[in-house]
C-alpha positions, -999 to 999 in steps of 0.1 A, spaced: 158 -127 -211 123 -139 -208 93 -116 -203 64 -129 -183 32 -125 -201 0 -117 -182 -33 -121 -198 -58 -93 -192 -95 -98 -194 -122 -72 -192 -156 -84 -184 -185 -72 -204 -217 -68 -184 -251 -75 -198 -282 -62 -182 -318 -70 -192 -342 -43 -185 -377 -54 -193 -376 -66 -229 -347 -44 -238 -311 -58 -242 -285 -31 -234 -249 -41 -242 -216 -22 -239 -181 -31 -251 -149 -11 -253 -114 -17 -267 -83 3 -260 -46 2 -270 -21 3 -242 17 9 -244 43 -6 -220 80 -1 -217 107 -28 -216 143 -21 -207 168 -48 -217 197 -61 -197 233 -65 -208 238 -102 -216 258 -118 -188 293 -131 -198 321 -150 -181 356 -140 -191 390 -155 -183 415 -131 -167 441 -158 -158 437 -194 -167 438 -221 -141 470 -242 -143 483 -269 -119 516 -269 -139 538 -299 -147 536 -311 -111 512 -341 -110 522 -377 -101 506 -408 -115 498 -425 -83 463 -439 -76 439 -421 -53 461 -393 -43 452 -355 -38 467 -323 -50 454 -290 -38 459 -256 -54 453 -226 -30 432 -198 -45 416 -184 -13 431 -149 -11 441 -132 -43 441 -97 -29 418 -68 -36 438 -53 -64 436 -85 -84 399 -90 -75 389 -54 -83 372 -43 -51 381 -12 -30 393 -11 5 409 16 27 441 -3 27 457 -30 6 445 -66 12 476 -83 -1 477 -116 -20 481 -143 7 514 -160 10 498 -194 2 481 -182 -30 492 -205 -58 508 -231 -34 504 -268 -40 498 -293 -12 482 -327 -8 488 -363 -1 511 -377 -28 493 -363 -58 518 -337 -68 550 -319 -61 541 -296 -32 555 -261 -25 552 -224 -28 538 -208 -60 540 -239 -81 504 -235 -95 485 -207 -111 450 -201 -98 424 -191 -122 408 -156 -121 375 -150 -139 352 -121 -144 314 -121 -147 301 -91 -166 265 -79 -170 242 -51 -160 256 -24 -138 244 -31 -102 226 -62 -115 219 -91 -92 230 -126 -105 229 -161 -92 262 -180 -95 268 -217 -93 304 -230 -95 304 -268 -97 325 -298 -105 321 -319 -136 316 -356 -136 348 -377 -134 369 -377 -165 370 -409 -186 408 -409 -191 421 -419 -157 389 -414 -137 403 -384 -119 381 -357 -102 384 -320 -97 365 -300 -71 370 -262 -76 374 -238 -47 384 -202 -42 367 -169 -34 341 -145 -51 339 -108 -46 309 -100 -25 297 -64 -32 272 -59 -4 255 -29 -19 261 -5 9 284 26 13 303 13 44 340 14 45 356 -19 36 321 -35 33 331 -55 3 352 -87 5 362 -118 -13 344 -147 3 349 -184 0 324 -204 -20 316 -241 -19 314 -260 -51 278 -270 -59 262 -244 -35 245 -215 -53 254 -179 -46 221 -161 -48 215 -124 -57 252 -115 -59 255 -78 -70 277 -67 -99 296 -36 -92 274 -4 -95 303 21 -101 337 21 -117 362 30 -90 351 26 -54 321 4 -44 321 18 -9 327 52 6 365 50 12 381 83 7 415 69 -4 406 35 -18 431 8 -26 419 -11 -57 391 -3 -81 358 -19 -91 345 -20 -127 308 -12 -131 288 -43 -140 316 -68 -132 324 -93 -104 355 -115 -102 361 -149 -87 391 -172 -82 394 -209 -89 419 -234 -74 408 -266 -60 415 -303 -53 425 -330 -78 420 -367 -68 440 -389 -91 414 -417 -90 425 -447 -109 458 -431 -118 472 -408 -145 495 -416 -174 530 -402 -174 540 -374 -197 503 -367 -206 485 -334 -205 451 -334 -188 424 -309 -190 405 -298 -159 368 -291 -162 344 -272 -140 312 -255 -147 300 -219 -139 264 -211 -143 253 -174 -141 217 -162 -143 198 -130 -136 
């Protein structure tokens, strides 16, 4: 946290009346209040894993679907259950991996900080890896608490890697973020979750029987 410092200056006036110099000066001590914020943190709920499904071919793609995890997993309240989509965790693509239902594990991550605090979020790819020159572009959804009391006003919206999400509100209450009377799912005060799947391009090719680490970056600031 940085505090902006403002310099205050008080002018001292001098008046000359005839041959007499009259001067006036004053000094006071002032108090100010500062309230600190909870430090923002990013926590892993479920780690991202494409599984043992990748082929070694050159310039092929493998896509892990993480678009609709469901409101229970993502901790936001609705009047009814928004179920995990049937495609969540599926692998698809053009020759980069074994494709099929639920073969991968999308990542679920939580941002925690000040209750009802507004944060800026940037989820972005990392430069191509040196071992095989493959790339990974993350995709998924983030919980959008809209700050109102409308039924079902909150949602899990798609994000685009490299595009900032500005002034996203962390949950302001534990339980229901909206005014649903019988909510399904529950928010956690000061938290916001997002999911991560995405697309791997095998680039110059991968080595057989070799584990690879996927890297992506998440920047969160108040």
